N, C-alpha and C positions, 0 to 999 in steps of 0.2 A: 504494500500500500504506500502511496506517495505521502509526502509530508502534508501537514494541514495547510489549508489555504491561508493567504495573508489577507486579512480584512482590517481596515483601520478607519475609524471615523475621522473626517476632516472638516475643518471650518474654512472653506475656501472663500476668498474675497469675491464679491459679486462679479468683478470683471474677469475672474479666472474661470475659464471653461474646464469642466472635468476632463474633456478630451485632451487638453494640454497636460493635465496632471498624469493621465495614463501614458501619454507619450514619454514623459519624464521617467516614469516607472520602467517602461520597456527599454529605454536607452540606458538606464542605470544597471539593468540586470545583465549578469554575465551569461545566463542561460536564456534561450528564446522563450518569451512569454507573450501572452495576449491578455492583458488586463481587462476587467469589466468594471462597471460602476452601477451600484444599486443603493437607493435610500441613503445617499450621502456618503457611501463607503466605496473606496476602490477595492476590488476583489481580484486577487491573483490566484487562480485555481492551481491545485497541485498538478505536476506533470502526469498525464494519463498513463495508466498501466496497460498491460496487454488486454485484460478483460474489458476495460473501458473502451479501448479502441475497437475490439472485436464486436462488442454490443452495438456501438454506434454505427459501425460499418454495415453490420447485418440489417439493422433497422432501416438505414438509408437504402440498402439494396432491395429490401422487400417493398418499400414504397415505389422505387423506380420500376421494379419488375411488374408491379400492379398497374403501371401506366401513369403514375403520378410524375409527370415529366419535370415539374418544377421543384422536386425534392432536391435538397442540397445540403452542404455543410461548409463552414469556413468563413462565411460572411458575417460582418458585424452590423448591428442595428441600433439606431439612436431614437430615444424618446425625448421630444422637446415640448416645452410648455411656455406659452406667452405669459410673462409676469412683468407688470410695470412697463409695458411697451417693449420688453426684451424677450428674445427667444432663448430660454434657458435649457440646458441639458439636464434632464431628470434621470435618465438611465442609459447605459451602454451595455448591450448584450451580444454575446457570441454563442448562440445555441449550438449544442452538439450536432443536431440535425434539424432540418426545417423544411417546410413547404411554403413557397411563395404564392401570393395572390396572382402575380403577373410577372412577366419578364421586366427587368428594370427599364424604364423609359429614359429618354434624354433628360427629362426633368429629374428623375431619380438619380441619374449619374451626376447631374449638376449639384444636387443635394449632397451626394457622397463627396464630391470634390470640395464643396464649401465646408463640410464637416470632417475633413481630413481622414476619409476612408470609411465613414459610417453611413450606411443606407438608412432611409426613414423606416421606422418600425411598422408603419402601415403596409409595408410589403409582405409582412408575415401573415400567412393563413394558419400555420401550425408551427409551434416551437417545441423541440424535444430536448430533454436533458437526461444524461446518465450520470448518477452520482459517483463521486470518488470518495474522499474522506470529507468532502464539503457538502454533505447532504443537507445540513441546516440552511446553507445558502440557497440551494435549489428548492427546498420546501418552504422557505420563508421569503426573503427579499426578492428572489427571482419570480416566485409564484405571484406575489403581490404586484410586482412591476409588470409582468406580462398581462395580468388582469387589468391593471390601470391603463395599459396601452391598448386594450381591447383586442389583444391577440385571440382569435376565436377558439383555438384548441392548444392546450399545453399538455404534452405527454411527458411523464416523469418515470424513469426507471430507477427506483430507489433500491440500491444494492444493500443499504443498511438493514431494511426490513424485508427484503426479498419480494417486493410487490411492484406492480406497474399501475400508475395512477393516470387516468385520463380526465383532465379538467376541461370543461366547456361552458359556454354561456357566461362570458365575463361580465361582472358587475363593477364597473369602474366608479371611483369616487374622485372627481376632478379636484375637489377642494381638499380632500385628505387622501392622496394616493395610497398611503399605507393601509387604508381600510378596504382597498379594492380586493375583490375575491372572485371566484368562479361559483356560479349557482349550482352547477352539476358536476359531480365527481363520481367516477366509477373506479373500483379497485380490484385488481386481479393478481393472483399469486404468480410470481415469476415462474415461467415454464408452461403456463397455460395460454390459450388463445385470448387475445385482447381485441375487443371490438372498439373501433374508432367511429366517430360520427361520419355520416355520408359527406363526401363521396370516397372516403378513405377505406383501404382494405382492412380486413382482420389481420392483425399481426401475430405471427407464431413466435412466442418467446421461449419455446422449448430449446431452440438452438442457442439461446443465450446462457443456458446453464453450463457450469464448469464441466 
């Protein structure tokens, strides 16, 4: 198991965008990292182990094999919010796997350029995470941040308790994003068939077992 993730509350000046903070983290690290940002905290996930990579790759492959052509991995997504006439960065997420609503348009690419590599989070139709030793991040800040951004489906493979959770129907709270949640959650034991909302396929998680 990899080391615990680094999470640290920060009080950033209003003029400092969290994107710049994460760039500084990445430049200072001797090992390659991709930092994220949730609920005022930069998060540096542990280096993925073999099982994490195997699970992520297999779930992505199942989605693509079922004809979900916009399934992917590796891209980062930004949640912004207008506050006091400014567009503030609220969250920066790099899901382990995802499904896009659409191929990025010229406008999406312009957004990515303006925000130093981060696409708008409204591109996401589905976000998927596989926990490492940072299951509290995936079940807490990431869960609430995806709901606050109105990501329709959040799939969580929780290796801590050996279950797969499918969250849908986001109930965002724009005034208090930390209160955002999903109205519907199903839970399936890892190793069983996992039903996703239409139009997604049923996932076979038996191949994810050691």
